C-alpha positions as CSV (number, residue, x, y, z in Angstrom):
1,M,3.8,235.8,-50.6
2,S,5.2,232.2,-50.7
3,E,6.3,230.5,-47.4
4,E,10.0,230.5,-46.5
5,L,10.7,226.9,-46.1
6,V,14.3,227.1,-45.5
7,R,16.5,229.8,-44.3
8,I,20.4,229.3,-44.3
9,D,22.6,231.8,-42.4
10,A,26.3,231.7,-43.1
11,V,26.8,228.0,-43.2
12,S,30.2,226.4,-44.0
13,K,31.0,222.7,-44.2
14,R,34.3,221.2,-44.5
15,F,34.9,217.4,-44.9
16,G,38.0,216.2,-42.7
17,K,39.9,218.5,-40.6
18,N,42.2,219.1,-43.3
19,G,39.7,218.4,-46.2
20,P,38.3,220.5,-48.9
21,I,35.7,223.2,-48.0
22,A,32.5,222.1,-49.6
23,L,30.7,225.3,-48.4
24,T,31.8,228.7,-47.3
25,R,29.5,231.0,-45.3
26,L,26.4,230.5,-47.6
27,S,23.2,232.3,-46.8
28,A,20.0,231.8,-48.9
29,S,16.4,231.2,-48.4
30,F,14.1,228.8,-50.4
31,F,10.2,229.1,-50.8
32,G,7.1,227.0,-51.2
33,G,5.3,227.0,-54.4
34,H,7.7,227.2,-56.8
35,V,11.0,225.5,-58.1
36,T,14.3,226.6,-57.1
37,G,17.4,225.6,-59.6
38,L,20.5,224.7,-57.8
39,A,23.4,224.9,-60.4
40,G,27.1,225.0,-60.6
41,P,30.0,223.1,-61.6
42,D,31.0,219.7,-60.4
43,G,32.1,219.9,-56.8
44,A,30.6,223.4,-56.5
45,G,28.6,222.1,-53.2
46,K,25.2,221.4,-54.8
47,T,24.9,217.9,-53.1
48,T,26.3,219.1,-49.7
49,L,23.9,221.7,-49.5
50,L,20.8,219.3,-50.0
51,R,21.9,216.8,-47.4
52,L,22.7,219.6,-45.1
53,I,19.0,220.7,-46.0
54,A,17.5,217.2,-45.5
55,G,19.3,216.7,-42.1
56,L,21.9,214.2,-43.3
57,L,24.9,216.5,-42.6
58,K,25.6,218.9,-39.8
59,A,26.9,222.1,-40.6
60,D,30.6,223.1,-39.0
61,E,29.2,226.8,-38.8
62,G,25.9,228.7,-39.1
63,A,22.3,227.9,-38.6
64,L,19.6,226.2,-40.8
65,D,15.9,226.5,-40.3
66,V,14.1,223.8,-42.5
67,C,10.2,224.0,-42.4
68,G,10.4,226.1,-39.1
69,H,12.7,223.3,-37.5
70,D,16.5,223.4,-36.4
71,T,18.4,220.8,-38.1
72,L,20.4,219.9,-35.4
73,R,17.4,219.7,-32.8
74,A,14.4,218.4,-34.7
75,Q,15.7,215.9,-37.2
76,G,12.8,213.7,-36.8
77,D,10.3,216.7,-38.0
78,I,12.6,217.3,-40.6
79,K,12.0,213.8,-42.1
80,R,8.4,214.0,-41.9
81,D,8.2,217.5,-43.8
82,V,11.2,216.9,-46.4
83,A,11.4,214.2,-49.1
84,Y,14.9,213.7,-50.6
85,M,15.8,212.0,-53.8
86,P,19.6,211.9,-54.1
87,Q,21.7,211.5,-57.2
88,R,21.6,207.5,-56.9
89,F,18.4,206.9,-55.5
90,G,18.1,203.7,-53.4
91,L,15.8,201.4,-55.7
92,Y,16.0,198.0,-55.0
93,E,16.7,196.7,-58.3
94,D,15.8,192.9,-57.5
95,L,12.5,194.0,-56.2
96,T,9.6,195.1,-58.4
97,V,8.1,198.5,-58.8
98,I,5.1,197.4,-56.7
99,E,7.5,195.9,-54.0
100,N,9.6,199.0,-54.0
101,L,6.6,201.3,-53.1
102,H,5.5,199.0,-50.6
103,L,9.1,199.0,-48.8
104,Y,9.3,202.8,-48.9
105,A,5.7,203.1,-47.3
106,D,6.7,200.6,-44.8
107,L,10.0,202.7,-44.0
108,R,7.6,206.2,-43.7
109,S,5.0,204.3,-41.6
110,V,2.2,204.6,-44.3
111,T,-0.4,201.9,-43.5
112,G,-4.0,200.6,-44.1
113,G,-6.3,202.6,-46.5
114,A,-3.6,205.5,-46.8
115,R,-1.1,203.3,-48.1
116,T,-3.5,201.8,-50.8
117,D,-4.9,205.1,-51.7
118,T,-1.2,206.5,-52.0
119,I,0.4,203.8,-54.2
120,E,-2.7,204.1,-56.6
121,R,-2.4,207.8,-56.7
122,L,1.5,207.8,-57.4
123,L,1.2,204.9,-59.9
124,R,-1.6,207.1,-61.9
125,F,0.9,210.1,-61.4
126,T,3.8,208.5,-62.7
127,A,2.2,206.2,-65.6
128,L,3.8,203.2,-63.9
129,E,0.4,201.6,-63.4
130,P,1.2,198.9,-66.5
131,F,4.7,198.1,-64.9
132,T,4.0,197.1,-61.3
133,A,5.1,193.6,-61.7
134,R,8.7,194.5,-63.4
135,L,11.9,194.5,-61.6
136,A,13.0,198.1,-60.9
137,G,16.5,196.9,-62.4
138,A,14.6,196.0,-65.8
139,L,13.3,199.6,-66.0
140,S,14.5,202.5,-68.4
141,G,16.2,205.4,-67.1
142,G,13.2,207.6,-67.5
143,M,10.8,205.1,-65.6
144,K,13.7,204.6,-62.6
145,Q,13.3,208.3,-62.2
146,K,9.7,208.1,-62.0
147,L,9.7,205.3,-59.5
148,G,12.2,207.1,-57.6
149,L,10.0,210.2,-57.3
150,A,7.1,208.1,-56.5
151,C,9.0,206.4,-53.5
152,A,10.3,210.2,-52.4
153,L,6.7,211.2,-52.3
154,I,5.2,208.2,-50.5
155,K,4.5,210.6,-47.7
156,K,3.5,213.9,-49.1
157,P,6.3,216.6,-48.0
158,R,6.1,220.4,-47.6
159,L,9.7,220.2,-49.5
160,L,11.2,218.1,-52.2
161,L,14.7,217.9,-52.8
162,L,15.9,216.4,-56.0
163,D,19.4,216.1,-57.0
164,E,20.0,215.8,-60.5
165,P,17.1,213.8,-61.1
166,S,17.2,213.8,-65.1
167,V,20.9,212.6,-65.5
168,G,20.8,209.9,-68.1
169,V,17.0,210.7,-69.0
170,D,16.1,211.1,-72.4
171,P,14.4,214.6,-73.3
172,I,10.7,213.0,-73.6
173,S,11.5,211.4,-69.9
174,R,12.7,214.8,-68.7
175,R,9.8,216.8,-70.0
176,E,7.5,214.1,-68.1
177,L,9.4,214.7,-64.8
178,W,9.1,218.7,-65.1
179,R,5.4,218.0,-65.9
180,M,4.8,215.9,-62.6
181,V,7.0,218.4,-60.6
182,Y,4.9,221.3,-61.6
183,E,1.8,219.2,-60.6
184,L,3.4,219.2,-57.1
185,V,4.3,222.9,-57.0
186,D,0.6,223.7,-58.0
187,Q,-0.1,221.7,-54.7
188,G,1.9,224.2,-52.8
189,I,5.0,222.0,-52.3
190,G,8.6,223.7,-52.7
191,V,11.0,222.1,-54.7
192,I,14.8,222.4,-55.2
193,W,16.1,220.9,-58.3
194,S,19.8,220.5,-58.2
195,T,21.1,220.3,-62.0
196,A,24.0,220.4,-64.2
197,Y,21.8,221.0,-67.3
198,L,21.4,224.7,-67.4
199,D,18.4,224.6,-69.9
200,E,16.7,223.2,-66.9
201,A,17.9,225.8,-64.7
202,E,16.1,228.4,-67.0
203,R,12.7,226.6,-66.2
204,C,12.9,227.5,-62.5
205,K,11.4,230.6,-61.0
206,T,14.9,231.4,-59.1
207,V,18.3,229.9,-59.1
208,L,21.3,229.6,-56.9
209,L,24.4,229.5,-58.7
210,L,27.3,227.9,-56.7
211,S,31.0,227.6,-57.4
212,E,33.9,226.2,-55.2
213,G,31.3,226.2,-52.1
214,K,30.5,229.9,-52.5
215,L,26.9,231.6,-53.7
216,I,27.9,233.6,-56.7
217,Y,24.3,234.4,-58.0
218,Q,20.9,234.1,-56.5
219,G,17.6,235.3,-58.5
220,A,15.6,235.0,-61.4
221,P,17.4,232.9,-64.1
222,E,16.3,235.6,-66.9
223,T,18.2,238.3,-64.8
224,L,21.5,236.4,-65.1
225,T,20.9,235.7,-68.9
226,Q,20.5,239.1,-69.4
227,S,23.7,240.1,-67.9
228,V,25.4,239.1,-71.2
229,A,22.9,240.6,-73.2
230,E,24.7,242.1,-76.7
231,R,27.6,240.0,-76.0
232,T,26.7,236.7,-77.6
233,F,27.4,236.0,-81.3
234,L,27.2,233.2,-84.0
235,V,29.6,232.7,-86.6
236,A,27.4,231.5,-89.4
237,D,27.7,230.3,-92.9
238,I,31.3,228.9,-92.0
239,T,33.0,227.4,-95.2
240,G,35.3,224.5,-94.1
241,D,36.3,223.2,-90.7
242,K,34.1,225.0,-88.1
243,R,36.1,223.4,-85.4
244,A,39.2,225.1,-86.5
245,V,37.1,228.2,-86.3
246,L,36.2,227.7,-83.0
247,T,39.8,227.1,-82.1
248,R,40.7,230.3,-83.8
249,A,38.1,232.3,-82.1
250,L,38.9,230.8,-78.3
251,D,42.3,232.0,-78.8
252,A,41.1,235.9,-79.7
253,P,41.5,238.0,-76.4
254,Q,38.1,239.3,-76.7
255,V,36.3,235.8,-76.7
256,L,35.4,234.4,-73.3
257,D,33.7,231.3,-74.4
258,G,32.6,229.3,-77.6
259,V,31.0,226.1,-78.6
260,I,29.7,224.5,-81.7
261,Q,26.0,225.2,-82.4
262,G,25.1,223.1,-85.4
263,D,26.8,224.6,-88.5
264,A,27.8,227.7,-86.5
265,V,30.0,228.6,-83.9
266,R,28.5,230.4,-80.7
267,L,30.7,233.0,-78.8
268,V,30.5,234.9,-75.7
269,L,32.4,238.1,-75.6
270,K,34.3,239.7,-72.5
271,E,32.3,242.6,-71.3
272,G,32.6,245.9,-73.4
273,E,34.5,244.0,-76.5
274,K,33.6,243.8,-79.9
275,A,33.0,240.7,-82.0
276,P,36.0,239.3,-83.9
277,N,35.8,239.4,-87.8
278,A,34.8,236.5,-89.9
279,D,38.0,237.0,-91.7
280,V,40.2,237.0,-88.9
281,L,38.6,233.9,-88.0
282,Q,39.4,232.4,-91.4
283,A,35.7,231.3,-91.5
284,G,35.2,231.5,-95.3
285,P,34.2,234.1,-97.8
286,A,30.4,233.8,-97.0
287,A,30.9,233.8,-93.3
288,N,29.5,236.7,-91.1
289,V,29.4,237.2,-87.3
290,I,25.7,238.1,-86.0
291,S,24.2,238.8,-82.9
292,T,22.2,236.2,-81.1
293,P,19.8,236.3,-78.0
294,P,21.9,235.3,-75.0
295,R,21.1,231.8,-73.3
296,F,21.6,230.8,-69.1
297,E,24.3,228.5,-70.1
298,D,26.4,231.9,-71.8
299,A,25.6,233.9,-68.6
300,F,26.7,230.9,-66.5
301,M,30.1,230.5,-68.3
302,A,30.7,234.3,-68.2
303,R,30.0,234.2,-64.3
304,V,32.4,231.3,-63.6
305,G,35.3,233.0,-65.7
306,G,34.7,231.2,-69.2
307,G,36.1,228.0,-70.6
308,A,39.3,226.6,-71.1
309,K,41.9,228.4,-73.3
310,G,44.8,227.1,-75.4
311,A,45.4,224.1,-77.4
312,S,44.4,220.6,-76.3
313,P,47.5,218.1,-75.8
314,F,45.7,215.8,-78.5
315,A,46.1,218.6,-81.4
316,G,48.6,218.0,-83.7
317,A,49.5,216.6,-87.3
318,P,47.0,214.3,-88.8
319,K,47.8,210.6,-87.9
320,H,46.2,209.6,-91.6
321,G,46.1,210.7,-95.0
322,A,43.9,213.4,-96.0
323,D,41.2,211.0,-97.2
324,N,38.2,212.3,-95.1
325,D,35.9,210.4,-97.5
326,E,37.0,207.1,-96.3
327,I,34.2,205.0,-94.3
328,V,35.6,204.1,-90.9
329,V,32.4,202.7,-89.0
330,E,29.5,201.1,-90.9
331,A,26.3,199.6,-89.7
332,D,25.0,197.3,-92.4
333,A,21.4,196.2,-91.5
334,L,22.6,195.5,-87.8
335,T,19.9,193.6,-85.9
336,K,19.8,192.4,-82.3
337,R,17.3,190.1,-80.9
338,F,16.7,189.1,-77.3
339,G,14.2,186.1,-77.3
340,D,11.1,187.5,-79.2
341,F,12.2,191.2,-78.2
342,T,13.9,193.1,-81.3
343,A,16.3,195.7,-79.5
344,A,17.7,197.0,-83.0
345,D,16.0,196.3,-86.4
346,R,18.1,196.6,-89.7
347,I,20.1,199.7,-88.5
348,S,22.1,201.2,-91.2
349,F,24.6,204.1,-91.3
350,A,28.2,205.1,-92.5
351,V,30.6,207.4,-90.8
352,R,33.5,208.7,-92.5
353,R,37.3,209.6,-91.1
354,G,37.5,212.5,-89.1
355,E,33.6,212.8,-88.4
356,I,31.6,213.0,-85.2
357,F,28.4,210.8,-85.5
358,G,25.7,210.8,-82.8
359,L,22.9,208.5,-81.9
360,I,20.1,210.1,-80.3
361,G,16.8,208.4,-78.8
362,P,14.6,207.8,-76.0
363,N,15.8,205.4,-73.2
364,G,15.3,201.7,-74.4
365,A,15.3,202.8,-77.9
366,G,18.4,200.8,-79.2
367,K,21.2,203.2,-78.9
368,S,23.3,201.4,-76.6
369,T,22.7,198.1,-78.2
370,T,23.9,199.3,-81.5
371,F,26.7,200.8,-80.0
372,K,28.0,197.7,-78.5
373,M,27.5,195.7,-81.7
374,L,29.8,198.2,-83.3
375,C,32.4,198.1,-80.5
376,G,32.1,193.9,-80.7
377,L,30.7,193.9,-77.2
378,L,27.4,192.2,-78.8
379,K,27.2,189.7,-81.4
380,P,24.5,191.1,-83.9
381,S,21.6,188.5,-84.8
382,A,21.8,189.6,-88.4
383,G,23.8,192.3,-90.5
384,A,27.1,193.5,-90.4
385,A,29.4,195.9,-88.0
386,R,32.5,197.2,-89.4
387,V,35.3,199.6,-88.2
388,A,38.6,200.7,-89.7
389,G,37.7,198.3,-92.5
390,L,37.5,195.3,-90.3
391,D,34.4,193.0,-89.9
392,L,33.6,192.6,-86.3
393,A,32.5,189.0,-86.6
394,K,35.4,187.8,-88.5
395,A,38.2,189.9,-86.8
396,P,37.0,191.2,-83.5
397,G,40.5,191.4,-81.8
398,K,42.1,193.5,-84.7
399,A,38.9,195.7,-84.9
400,R,38.9,196.2,-81.0
401,A,42.8,197.0,-81.3
402,R,41.9,199.9,-83.5
403,L,38.9,201.6,-81.2
404,G,38.5,203.2,-77.6
405,Y,35.4,202.9,-75.8
406,M,33.9,205.1,-73.0
407,A,31.0,203.2,-71.4
408,Q,27.7,205.0,-70.5
409,K,28.2,203.9,-66.8
410,F,31.4,204.2,-65.0
411,S,33.3,201.4,-66.1
412,L,36.7,201.4,-64.4
413,Y,37.7,199.6,-61.3
414,G,36.3,201.5,-58.4
415,D,38.4,199.5,-56.0
416,L,41.9,200.3,-57.7
417,S,43.6,203.8,-57.5
418,V,43.8,206.2,-60.5
419,R,47.4,205.1,-61.0
420,Q,46.5,201.4,-60.9
421,N,43.3,201.9,-63.4
422,L,46.0,203.7,-66.1
423,N,48.4,200.8,-65.8
424,F,45.8,198.2,-66.1
425,F,44.4,199.8,-69.1
426,A,47.7,200.5,-70.8
427,G,48.4,196.6,-70.5
428,V,44.8,195.9,-71.5
429,Y,45.8,198.1,-74.9
430,G,49.2,196.1,-75.3
431,L,51.4,199.3,-74.1
432,S,54.8,198.2,-72.8
433,N,57.9,199.7,-71.2
434,A,58.6,203.4,-72.6
435,A,55.3,203.4,-74.5
436,R,53.4,202.4,-71.3
437,K,55.4,205.1,-69.1
438,G,54.8,207.9,-72.0
439,A,51.2,207.1,-72.5
440,I,50.5,207.3,-68.7
441,A,52.4,210.4,-68.2
442,R,50.7,212.1,-71.1
443,M,47.1,211.2,-69.7
444,I,48.0,212.3,-66.1
445,E,49.2,215.7,-67.5
446,T,46.5,216.1,-70.1
447,F,43.7,215.3,-67.5
448,D,45.2,216.9,-64.3
449,L,45.1,213.8,-62.5
450,E,48.5,214.0,-60.4
451,S,46.6,215.3,-57.4
452,Y,44.1,211.9,-57.3
453,L,46.6,209.3,-58.4
454,N,46.5,207.3,-55.1
455,T,42.7,208.0,-54.8
456,N,40.4,204.8,-55.7
457,A,38.6,205.8,-58.6
458,G,35.3,204.9,-57.0
459,S,35.7,207.7,-54.5
460,L,36.6,210.4,-57.3
461,P,34.2,213.5,-58.2
462,L,32.1,212.8,-61.0
463,G,34.0,215.3,-63.3
464,Y,37.3,213.3,-62.5
465,K,35.7,210.1,-62.9
466,Q,35.0,210.9,-66.3
467,R,38.2,212.4,-67.2
468,L,39.9,209.2,-65.9
469,A,37.3,207.2,-68.1
470,L,38.1,209.3,-71.0
471,A,42.0,208.8,-70.2
472,C,41.9,205.2,-70.4
473,A,39.9,205.0,-73.4
474,V,42.4,207.1,-75.5
475,M,45.7,206.3,-74.2
476,H,46.2,204.0,-77.2
477,D,45.7,206.6,-79.6
478,P,42.7,204.7,-81.3
479,D,41.6,205.4,-84.9
480,V,37.6,205.3,-83.7
481,L,36.6,206.6,-80.4
482,F,33.3,205.4,-79.0
483,L,31.5,207.5,-76.2
484,D,28.4,206.4,-74.6
485,E,26.9,209.4,-72.8
486,P,30.5,210.8,-71.9
487,T,29.4,213.9,-70.0
488,S,26.0,212.7,-68.2
489,G,25.6,214.9,-65.1
490,V,28.9,216.9,-66.1
491,D,28.8,220.7,-65.5
492,P,29.3,222.9,-68.8
493,R,32.8,223.9,-67.9
494,T,33.9,220.4,-67.7
495,R,32.0,219.5,-70.7
496,R,33.9,222.1,-72.8
497,E,37.3,220.8,-71.5
498,F,36.0,217.2,-72.9
499,W,35.0,218.6,-76.2
500,G,38.0,220.6,-76.5
501,H,40.1,217.3,-76.3
502,I,37.6,215.4,-78.7
503,N,37.6,218.3,-81.3
504,A,41.6,218.1,-81.3
505,M,41.3,214.2,-81.8
506,V,38.8,214.7,-84.8
507,S,41.4,217.4,-86.4
508,R,43.9,214.6,-86.6
509,G,41.4,212.4,-88.4
510,V,39.9,210.2,-85.4
511,T,36.5,209.2,-85.9
512,I,34.0,209.9,-83.0
513,M,30.8,207.9,-82.3
514,V,28.7,209.2,-79.5
515,T,25.5,209.0,-77.7
516,T,23.8,211.5,-75.7
517,H,20.7,212.5,-74.2
518,F,21.7,216.1,-73.9
519,L,20.9,217.7,-77.2
520,D,22.7,221.1,-76.6
521,E,25.6,218.5,-76.6
522,A,24.4,216.7,-79.9
523,E,24.7,220.2,-81.7
524,Y,28.3,219.2,-81.5
525,C,28.0,216.4,-84.1
526,D,28.6,216.5,-87.9
527,R,25.6,214.1,-88.4
528,M,23.3,212.0,-86.2
529,A,20.8,209.4,-86.6
530,L,17.6,209.0,-84.3
531,I,16.8,205.7,-82.9
532,Y,13.4,205.0,-82.0
533,R,11.9,201.7,-81.0
534,G,14.8,199.8,-82.4
535,R,14.9,201.5,-85.9
536,A,16.7,204.5,-87.4
537,I,13.9,206.7,-88.1
538,T,15.8,209.8,-89.5
539,S,19.4,211.2,-89.7
540,G,21.3,214.1,-90.9
541,A,23.2,217.0,-89.5
542,P,21.7,219.0,-86.5
543,D,20.4,222.1,-88.3
544,A,19.0,219.7,-91.1
545,L,16.8,217.9,-88.4
546,K,15.7,221.1,-86.8
547,R,14.7,222.4,-90.4
548,R,13.0,219.1,-91.2
549,A,10.8,219.4,-87.8
550,A,9.8,223.2,-88.2
551,S,6.3,224.0,-88.4
552,S,3.6,226.8,-88.3
553,K,3.7,226.6,-84.8
554,N,7.4,226.4,-84.0
555,Q,9.4,228.0,-87.1
556,N,12.6,228.1,-85.0
557,P,12.7,224.7,-82.8
558,T,15.6,223.7,-80.8
559,L,16.9,220.2,-81.3
560,E,15.1,219.1,-78.4
561,D,12.1,220.4,-80.1
562,A,12.8,218.7,-83.2
563,F,13.7,215.3,-81.2
564,I,10.4,215.4,-79.6
565,A,8.4,216.4,-83.1
566,L,10.1,213.9,-85.3
567,V,9.5,210.9,-82.8
568,E,5.8,212.1,-82.6
569,D,5.5,212.3,-86.3
570,F,6.8,208.7,-86.5
571,D,4.1,207.5,-83.9
572,R,1.5,209.3,-85.8
573,K,2.4,207.8,-89.4
574,E,2.6,204.1,-87.5
575,A,-0.6,204.6,-86.2
576,A,-2.2,205.7,-89.5
């Protein structure tokens, strides 16, 4: 039997005398030799629990035993036995890879021959040997996480705590992180992996599911998944608007949750209910509702009560004519060079009105560079970017007035309150007087910001930061909305809220451009382009890309499988 590394008995934690309760009488155990997943919505208490285990916080009630040590009396022993990699790992971006490793070796008192051997081993383990002289700030997202993991492992722990280590990391780098973690598990190290990505929770031996500071499930992920067996369905072969079908399905009383899945709509039913008829959903003459195997995310959504019901405030009459064949965003041989390095190489595609178009690809592939050229934030070295019929090189001001942009990293003013940020961006978009007041009031109501109006944006929980960022991007009712990893690290319930608003905007004729590393989310797109090594190597609808990547070994690939297969196929052809 595996060694019990952590025992938690009725632990509670509140921040401030009258502040929010982060954890309520939580009891759980964590064991060595395998990965335990820690999942739950934003604000569920995941980070608080990890910080308690690491000895960085003190519980208000209850007891924690970590590697045989009481967290209140033996913090030095806990620091020796536990390694903690927080969400925003403290790399020094103006130091090189090797300088960061030496700094953390100093902090953990790893010296002499042991230091040399450990650093060499970690560089091999993370495949960072060729990059020792590169500044940490110049690394891709995946390489930063690998370096963060190496720094956390500078002294071999008994227990490794990882707080959402794969946020902002592409699928290839994510698989590499998992490979490295399983190598550690094979050495007997216990790992607790906090995540908002529920496909990751499925890879864990056990999972703890938290909601509002309470433990609502502990056990094998497959056991929770099977709790919604025979309650998951696909509305397939839809004719017409699949988003309208989703809206009607969510209005059905027997439906608990629903999302777009490629060309289909995925539904989770309430317990004991029958699936709605395709005719009732007005899905078209060829459509049918078929049973499909459950996923862990289906069970998660059922356990937390399902997604939001009701129409988004962004729903309404189309803001433009019915010409959905109009090209609204166009990349014409877009190229961007930084010195001798070509970040984007002759990238071309066209996006129609009322379409969601995704850019996917590994970290550093050129997605964000392409995005910034289309937004007018970067000037192309060659080629042209056109938005709403306007050339960004010739009429940048007019073009930018027609678009909204939500940046990959939180781009609001952290030292300003929520209200001040809303006022500032209303001014940037030229809204004044009654129009400004009306727009701000709508954003406050739509994104439930009332209770945070006087809170500095930098202090908001992640989900509310993302809500505020989206509010500031759409308050002027743009024709085109650019979303650069809009739900990175956000839990499935909040992600559904976001996409409910986005789908409502699309129904009115707004065109959406989105980048994402979370490929379940990429299924929501109508079409996408796979960017790799600065080039658009393939494009098409999500289901078309999956069919393109199918093989005798994997006849029904996921979109993540297709992503990796298409990249590997491109590499083979380039090497031939």
